[in-house]
N, C-alpha and C positions, 0 to 999 in steps of 0.2 A: 197429486203425486208430482206432476210437472212443476207446479208452483213451489213445492217443497224442495225439489232438486235445484230449481233456479235460485231460490233463496240461499240454500246451502252453498252452491257454487259461487254466488256473489260474495258471501261471507269469506269463503276460502281465498278468493281473488283479492279482496280488500285486505285480508290478513297478510297475504304474501306481499302486497304492495307496501304495507306498513313495515314489514321486515326489511324490504329492500331499502326503504327510506331511513331506516334507523341510522343515527349518526354516531360518531365516536363519543360525543358528549352523552348521548342517551345511553349508550352501552356502559359507560363509566358509572353513571347514576344507577343503572340497574345492578351493577356489581356492588355498589355501595349499599343498596337495599338488602342484597343477599347477605353481606357481611354484618348487617345490623338486624337481621330478622329476629334475633333473640330479644331485641329491645322493644318489640311490638310492631304494629302495622305502620307502614309509611314512614319508617325511620331510616335515615341514611347515615352511614359511617363516613366521617371526614377525617382528614389529618390536618393538624395545625402546627405550623413551624414554631418551635419554642422561641419565645422572645419577640414574636411578631403577631400580627392579627391575620396573617395569611392562612386561609383554609383551602383545602383541595379535595375534590373527589379523586382519589388517588388511583394510579395504575397499579397493577400487581407488583411491578418492580419496586416502586416506592413503598407500597404497603408492607411487603415482607422485609424490606431493608429498614423499615421504621425511620426513614429519613427522607428529607427533600432538600436538594441542593447541598448535600453534605451536612445538614443540620438535623438534629433529632426532631422528630415529629410525634406529637401525642394524638391519640384517637379521641374524637368527639362524636357524639350522637345527636343529630338534629333532625327536625322534620324535613322530609323530602320536599322539593319545590311544589307549592300548591296545597300543602297540608298544614294542619295546626293541631296543637295539643288541646285536650279538654281536662279540666280539673277532675282528679280522681280516676282518670282513664289511662290505660296502658298504651304507650306509643303515641301516635299522631292520628287519631281516628277521624278527625274532622277535616272537611274540605274548606279551604280559605274562602271567605266571602268574595264574590265577584263584584267589581265596581268598574268605573271608567278608568282610563289610563291615569288621569289626574288623581282619582281616589285611591288607586292601587299604589301610588308612590308612598303614601303614608303606611300602607300595610307592609312594604318591603324595606322599611328603614331608609327611605330616600326623601326624608322630610325637607332637607335644605333645597333639593331640586324642586320639590312641590312648592316651597316658599318662593323660590325665584321664578317659577312658572306663573304664580300669582302676580308677582311684582312686575314681570315683563309683559303681562297680558297674553301669555301663551295658554293660560288655563281654558280660554274659550274653545280652542281647538281640541285640547286634551280631554275636555269634558263633553265635547259635542259629538255629532254624528260623523261617522267615517271609520276607517280601519288604519290604525297606526301601530308602528313598532317604535318604542322609545328605549334608547340605551341610556339609562338614568344613572348618573354618577351617585355613588353612595355618599352618606354623610361624611365618612372618613375621607373620601376622595376630595370633597370640597375643602376639608380642613387641611389637607396636604397640598392643595393647589397653590401655586406660586402667589404669595400675598399681593405683590404689585399687579399681577395680571388679574387676580380676583377683584381687587379694588377698582381697577379700570372697568371691569365688566359690570360690577354691581352699581357703580355710580352712573352708568349710562344704560338706560333701559333698552334702547335700540340695540346696542351691542350685546346686551344680555339676552335679548330676544333672539338675535341672530345666532348666538352661540348655542342656545338651547334648541333652536330649530335644526341646527346641524346634528343634533343627537336623535332626530326623529325621521322615520321613513314612512311614506304614505302607503303602507300595506302591512298586514299582519305576517310576521315571519318568526316561526319557532326555531329552536336550535337545529332541528332536522332540515330546515330550509336554508340554513346559513352554510354555504359551501366554501371550501378553501379557495382563496383568491377571488372571491366574489366582490364585485363593485356595486354598491347601492347608491341611489341618489337620495339625498336628504331633502327635506322640505325647505331648506335654505337655498334658494336659487339653484336647486339641483346640484349643489356641491357634493362631490363623491365621498362615500365612506368605504373603507377597505376592510373586508372581512377575511379572517383566516381561521380555519377549523382544523386543528391538529389531531394527529392519530392518538395522542395521549388524552384526548377529551377537552383540551383547552380551546376555548373559542375567544377570539379577540376582534375588536373593532378599532381600527387605527392603533393597534397594539395595546388597547385597554382590555383587560381580561373580564369576561362575564363571570361574575361571582355568584349571582342569584338569577337563574334563568327561568324563562317560560311562565311568568306570572300573568296568566290570561286575564284580560279585561273585556268589558262589554264592547269596547270599540278598538280592540287591538291586544297588544301584549307588551309587557315591560320586562327588560333584561337589565339587571343592576350591574354596573361596571365599576372597576376599581380606580378610575381616574377621570378627570375632565379632559375631553378630547379637543384638539385644536384643528383648525383647517389644514388640510394637506393638499396644497395646490402646486407646489414646486416639485420639479423632478430632482433626482439625486444630483445631476449635474448642476442644476440651478442652486441647490444648497451648497455644493462645493464652491461655486463661483461667488456666493454671497457671504460665506462664513470666513471670517478673518483668521480663524485657526487652521484653515485648510488651504492656504495659498500655495504651499509646496505640492500638495496633492493635486491642486488645479493644474500646476505645471506638468506633473506626471501624466495626468489625464489627457492634456492637450498634446504633449510630445508623443505619447504612446498611440494616439489616434483613437482612444476609447471614449472621448468626450461625446461623440454622437450616440454611441451605444448606451451611455449612461443617461441620455435624455429620452430614450425610447420608452414606449408604454409596455414595460415588462414587469417582472416581479423579482426584485433583487434584494439581497442583504449586502451592505457594504460595511466592512470594518475599516473605518477611515483613520489612517494615522495623522495625527496633528503635526503642525510645524515642528514642535518640540521633539516629536518622535523621530522625524527625519534628522534633526540636529544631533541626535544620539549616535547616528552612524558615523564611522570614520570618514574623514573628508575624502580620501581616495576612493572609498567604496561609493560614496554619494556621487562623485564625479564620474565614475565608471557607469553607474546607474543612468545618470542623465545623458550620457553620451551614446547610449545604445538603445534605440527605440524598441528593438525586439525584446530585450531584457526588461525594459520598462513595462511593456505590454504584459509579459508573463508575470511580473511582480504585482501589477495592479489587479490582474485577474485572480491572483492568489488571495486577494482580499475580498473577492466577490463570490457570493453564492447565488445560484439560479433559483432561489426560493426566498420567501419572506420569513425570517426567524425573529419573531418578537421575543423580548427578554422573558415575558411572563409565561411563554410556552416552554421554556427550557427548565426542566425540573431535575435533570441529571445529564451527565456527559453523553453526547452523541457525535458520531463522525459524519461529516458532510463533505461532498466533493466540490471543490472550487471550480471556477471557470477555467483556471489554469490547468486543471486535471489532477492535481494533488489533493490529498485529504487533509482536513483540519478537524480538530475536536472542539466543539462548542459545549461548554458546561457552565456550572454555576457553583458558587461558594457563598452560601447565605444570600445576601442581597446583591452580590457582585457576579457579573458574568466573567467567565474564564475562556481563554483561547489557548488551545494546546496545554491546558492545565495551569495557565498563568493568569493572575488577575491583572488586566490591563485596560479594561473598559472604563473610560472617564465619564461618558454620558451615553445613556441607552435610549433607544427608541425614538430617533428623530424620523418621524413618519413623512414620507414623500408620496407623490402620486404614482411612483413606480417602484416602491419598496421602502426599506428602512435602513437607517444609518446608525451605527454604533461608533462613537469616537474612541480611539485607542491610543495609548501612549507609547507604543512600540511599532516598528515596521516589521510585519510578518515576513519571514523568509522560508520558502519551501526547502526541503532537504537539498534538492538539486542546486538551488540558488545559494544556500549556505555554503555548500561545498565549492561552488563557483567563486564566490567572493572571498572565501578563505584561502583561495589558491594564489596567494600573492607571490610566493617564492618564484615560481616559474615566470609569471608575468614580469616581475621586477628584474629577474635575471635576463630575460629576453631584451629588455630595454638597456640594461647595463652592458650587455655583451654586443650591442650594436645590431641586433636582429630585428628591430622594429620596422626597418624599411621593407621587410618582406611581408608586412601586414598593413600596408597602406589601404585606404578605402577603395582604390581602383584595382587592388590585387585580391585574387581569391586564394584562400589558404584554409588549412585545418590544423588546429593545435591539439596535440595529444598530451594533455596536461596531467602529470602525476600529482597525486595529493601530497600535501606538505610532508607527511610522514616518510615519503620516499627519499627526501633530501637529507642524507646523513651528514654529520660534521665532516667525515672523511671526504665525501663528495664535494662539499662546499669549499673545502680547503685545497682542492685540486688546482692545477695550473689552469689559468683562464683560457688558454688555447684548447686544452682538452675538454674543458667544461663547455666551451662553445660548440665543439663537435658533438657532444652528447645532446645539447639542446637542439642543434640543427636536425637531429634525428627524431625530434618530437614535433616538428613542423612539416606538414605535407604540403606540396606545392598546389594542390587543387582543393576545391571546396567539396568535401565528402561527408554527406549527412549519414546518420545511422541507417536509414533505409536504403542507402546506396551500396552498403558494404555487402560482400559475398565471399564465400569460402574460396581460398586460393587467390584472392585478389592481391595485386602488388601495388603498394603505394610508394611513390618516390618522394623522398624527403629533401629538404634544403641541402642536406649534406651529401646528396647523391645516392644514398642507400635505398634499397628496395625492401620495404617491410611487408611481411606476409599477413594476411587476414585469415583468422580461423573462426568459423561460426559453429557453435555448439548448441545443444538444446536450450540451455539456460544461460549462455554467456556468449559475448562477442569479445574476441581477444586479438591483439596485434602483437605478433611474436610472443614473448614471454609474459606480457602484461594484459590483463583483462579490464574491460571498462566497468565503471560503476554508474549507477543511474544518475542522470543529470546532464546529458548532452544539451548544449545550447547552440542555437543558430542565429547568426546575424545576417545582414544583407549580403555580405561578401565572404563570410567565414563561418566556421563551425568549431566549437570547442567540445572535445570528448574528455571526460575525466578517467584517468587510469589509476589502477591500484598500485602500480610500481613503475619504476623506470623501465623504458624499453631498451632491450639489449639485442641489437641485430646480430645474427650469427656471423662469425668471422672466419670459420673454418669448417671442415668436414667432421663427421662423427669420428672417423678414424684418427685424425690429427688430435682431436680433443681427448680421446681415450689414451692415445700414446703420450701426450703431454702430461696428463694427469698422473700417470705412473702407478695407479692402483688396479690396472686391468690387464696385467701382463699375461696371466693364464687365459683369460677370455680371448685376447687377441691372438695368442698362440693357437688356441682351439679353432678360431675363425680361419686362421691361415691353413691349418691342417685340413679343414673342411672345404677349402677353396672358396670361402665366402668373404674374403677380405675386401673384394671389390664392392660388395654391398655397402660397406662402411665408407667408401670413397665416392661412389657414383652419385649423380643427381637423383633426387627423388624426395619423397616425404615419408619418413619412417618415425616410429617411436620405438626406442630400444630400452628394454629393462636389462641393464648391463650388470652382470654379477662382478663384484669386486673380488680381488684375490682371496680375501677372507672367506668368501662364500664356498671356496673349494677346500676348506680346511679338513673336511672329513674324508677327502680322497687322498690316496697315496700316489706316489709317482708312478707306480705300476698301474694304478687305476686310470691315471691321466693318459698313460701310454696306450692302455687298452681302448680308451675312448677314441683316441686318434686313429687307432687301427681299423675301426669300423666307421667308414665315412658316412654311410647312409644314416646310421643311428646318430652319429655326431651332428650331422646336418639337421636332423629332426629336432634334436635337443636345442641347438642354437637358434633355429628359426622359430622355435616356440617363445623366444624372447623378443621377437620383432612383431610390430603391428604396422600395417599400412596406414598412413596418415599421421599427422602430428597431434598428439593429445597432451596438453599441458594440464597441470593440476587444477588451475583455475577454471578450466573448461569442463572438468568432470562435475557431474551433478551430485551435490551433497546429500547424504542421508539415504542414498539408494545404491544398488550395485550397478556399475557401468560395465557392460560386456564389450570387450575389445577382441576382435578376431585376429589371431596371429597369422603370420605368413605360413606357418606349419599347418594351419587349418582349424585348430581348436580355439576355443574362447578362453580369455583370461577374465576373471572377475576382479574389478578394480574399485576400491572404495576410497573416496577422498576424506581423510581424517581431519586435516586442517590445511592451512596454506602451504605447508612445507612437507607434509607426510602423506604418502599414499599407501594403502594396503593392497597387495596383489594376491588374489587367490586363484588356484587352478580351477578352471571352469568346468571340469567333467567329474569331479569327485564330490560325494555328498559331504564329506568332512575334510575339506582341502587344507593343505598346508598354507600358512599365512606368511607372506613375506613383506616386511616393512621397507618402503622405498622412499627416499627423499623425492620431492616433487620434480626437480630436474637439476642437471649439473649446471652450475652457474655459466651463463653465456651460451648454452647449447640446448635448444628446446627438445631435441630428438633423442637425448641420452638420459636414461634414468639409472642411477646407481642401485644395484640390488645387493642386499647383504647375504642372501642365501639362495642357492639354486632351487627353483621350484621342483619339488619331488614328485615321484610316481606319475610321470607323464605317460600317457597311453602308448607313446611311441618310443619310450626310453627303456633300454635294457641295462640292468645292473650287472656289470662284468667284474669278476673278482681278479682274474689274472690270465695271462697268456701262457699256455703250456710251453715250456722252454724247448728249444730245439726246432720248432717249426712254427713260425708266426701265423701260418694259415690254420693251425689247429687251436681251437679255443675250448677251454673248460668253463662252462657256464654254471654258476651256482644258482641264479634265479633270473628269470625273465618276467618283467611286469605282466600280469595277466591282462587279458582282453585285447592283446595286440592281434589284429586280424591276419597278420602275416606269419604267425608262429603257432605250432601245434604242441599241445602238452603231452609229453611222452615219459613214461616211467623208466623203461629200459629197452634196449635192443636185444631181441631174443637170439641167443647163440652167436654164431659168427656170420649169420646171414644178414648182410646189410639191407636186404630188400624187405625184411619182415619187421613190422612195427606194431607194437601193442599199445593201443590208446587207453589210458587209464580212466579218463573221464569223457563224457559225451560232448565235449566242446572241441571240435576239430580245429578251431581257430586260435587256440591258446596253447603255447608250448612251455612245458617245464621239463628240462633235461637234467636228470640227476647223475647219470653215469654214461660214459662211452666205453664200449667193450674193447674197442681197438684204439690204438694211439694215433691213427692216421685218418680217422673219419673227418670229412669236411662238410660244413653246412653254411648256409647263408643266414 
């Protein structure tokens, strides 16, 4: 019984270990077996890219898309690795005969490799005692090998022997043993081989894909690969320094200070722009690049991935994070690699000791850098208007640079003196990085203005303009990209409304309520200001009645004020922003686009909606409202004042739910002290009739 338990336990442990060691390649092959189960035992389903000889054990994504690298793929059924067909039998019921590594080369259609092993005298090892793994180039791989290189190898047996030995490792390694970023020592003076094992099941050695794996031999195992591999002894930096097409990139690496990093023992992918790629850039852009080491470093890091991405492992578009921090999409279109959807790779898979290089014919620009270098208008205007002296290497500064779209023809045609004043207000005297900014901060500009900083949940804004992604830092300065021109406030809310001319009724009500000083005093407010047209539904008597009840009028007006400055760009899009009013209740504010905000009353289930432009031009704290927000909990609708005594009011309706009012149907008889409450809510008042003409109430 104990022996049975021990045996069972051992089997379970071994089974679990086998599952743990299962590789991505093995899983893909297993799925291929399942897809082909109707074809008989040990049959695998593969996809072949039409017009090529490329076959893949496909991922679910490619299988159901019926395409690889954007090209149509047809389904093939072949014997799974290690199995063979038998005449008259369904599927692949026979196990392939086992032989030495040398003998196995013939079984797996690597006959040219077998022939060269004979010629170079490598057969003695491949046929002898030991344990080897051979990465054997297929016959097609030798046919596609560079003719000059092939001729040089074949004509010199010593070099041929060295090359073939570089394909052999002195131990048996199945695909499950081949781990990503593994480095193996070949039997050629221990020169390194670089293994990558990808999540899509692709396994590469020096970026050559294993196309027929795990052919077990008596003295090892054979993996057939799709190309002849060459020695990888240089680092990425070594390759840059010795490649005549990368002299400009060499300069970039040296000036940016990344040359040391590119020589370290890491695992990188470099998309290396050629000299011609840099020549495609405008001259002034290239000059700015070369003059700013921080920008150069960011630019080069945008071309670097912190992983090895061989071309054969890329079967569809995938997003990768660069060392710069931005993302790029690496994909394929047939035989070509694509970067951000564009065919630009001139040469693939230059394998080095610390990664792989793909030569490209364009310089990649992250969105932030693209925006930065397209921002010529402000930079050129700074120079033309004599402001460059403020940005000398020994001076610290911050440029708040509006994007080109902010510079209208009207602005560009302004008097140069006025234009200079505008630009001075976009240059801050100190170096202020994004992480240094805080809400309420004041930034002094070259023009002597103080700009306010507003920090919101999803935006950082300076006065009326919000930043866009792409702030860049140099040794003595910072550049922040802004969506629009910055307009420092020139006056108070009161003067702005008075000058505008469309807020006469609102200003009159503010004066009657004794709140005019709120529009003049220092502070930070957001005002949803009703224009005169918002009062169209009220008569002059209604306005007079509003003014006669100071407490109610104050409540109405303060419901249009919020503490703090909220500009449209600072509101979070797609959600409701709750702003607490000075009156105490919340407003529901929705950002529709860059110029329109919707304001909803915050306490009603089905609130009235008011459309509001984002802000009055030149004043952050004033918002024009087309309609007075209705049914406010503290607002009483008064129809008229009973003539003859301004203290006596006939009320048609008081908005329900006001905690200060009681709902009364009538006063019984002439006894003012008796009240009959019609409903059980003592906090709400609805008065329909006064029995005496001189009753007073608050």
